[in-house]
C-alpha positions, 0 to 999 in steps of 0.5 A: 696743623691738622692736629690743631684743627681736629682739636678745635672741632672736638672742643666745639662738639664738647661745647655743644653737647655740654650746652644741650645737657644743661638745657635738658637738665634745666627742663627736667628740673622744671618738670621735677619742680611741678611733678606731682603738683597741680599747675594752672595757666595764668597770664603774666605781664612780660611788658608794662601795660599802660592804663587804657590798653585794651585786653586785645592789644595786651594779648596780641602784642604779647604784653601779657602771655599765658604761662604754667605755674604751680596752682597753689601759688596762683592768686585769687582772681588771676586771669586764666583765659581770654574770651572774645567777649572780654577783648574790648576791656581796657586796663584800669591802671598800669600793669608792671612787668612780672605781675600775675594779671588779675581779671579785675585789672581790666574793665569797661572804658570809663565814660568821660563825664560830660560837663555842661557849660552855660551857653554864652550867646553869640557875640556876647561876653560872660562875666561873673560877679560876686553878690551877697544874697540881698544884693542878688535878690535871692531867691528870685534870681535864676538863669534866664532872668533879666536884671538891672545892675546898680553901681554905688561908689565913692565920688572921685570929685564930689563937685563934678557935674558927672560923678565918677568912682574914686576906686575905693568902693564904699569906704566910710569916710565923712569927706567922701560923697557916695553916688549910685547909678544904673550901670547896665540894664536888660542884662541876661543871667546865664548861671548862678552859683554860691560860695563862702566868703574867704574863698576866691571870688571874682567880684568883692562887694561891701557889707555893713560891719566891715571895712567897705573899702576892702569889699569884705563880708562876714565869714559866715555870709553866703556869697552868690556867683552870678554870671551874666552875658553882656556885649564886649562894650558893656563888659568893660563897664561891668568890669570897671564897676566891679573893681571900683564900686559896689554892685547891686542887682535888681530883677526886671519886671515886665515892661520895666524901663530903668532910667539909665540917665539918672543917678543919685548921691548923698546930696540928691537922693531925697531930691534937689 
């Protein structure tokens, strides 16, 4: 029994000595590898560094650590030190494990571009319509303008006392009766933009030379996106007019008071 214990102890001692010898050999090999060669200290990524991580966090959290490497293998721009003034810099992109960290991988935090949106008055609804240049009284229309919106449509029942749209905008068919009414007045414009026909537009309008029932325009015609502020009640009327008729804008002058009770049609436009 004693001999067995002695044998086990001897084996353990041999194993420990052997492991120490291996470590010593490895260390000496490393020293031999750099012996006579110039070395540099660079930072190596030991953990993945997500974009936006501060240099301070990357260093303090051991995401990146300094290591000595042979100088001739160091890439240009490698990070060799971390100064107090640079600790607030952030990673401009993800840094993967094993990368030699370059100084330009960290920069100042990118400021988020502030987007200024049109101000919608309290209690109002913003609605955008698409109008061609003549229909939007270009180039006079601008944010802050007060406009009147006309709606021209095909009458659902030409014999009705109060004409209503049939939903086909301005289809050119002899049997249809066209009518025009003031849909809304005193409407405030809060934004004006432009687009090209063929791009999605919130409110199609009719133009000569095309099928007006589809509300299309020539491919090269410039369209204006006009955003207005209306009350929730008027927003229903405006959206319905967009979907069923063809809209036209008029710029209101001082003391102008359009007669919203009056409308005209093909039979009355020149007077009854």
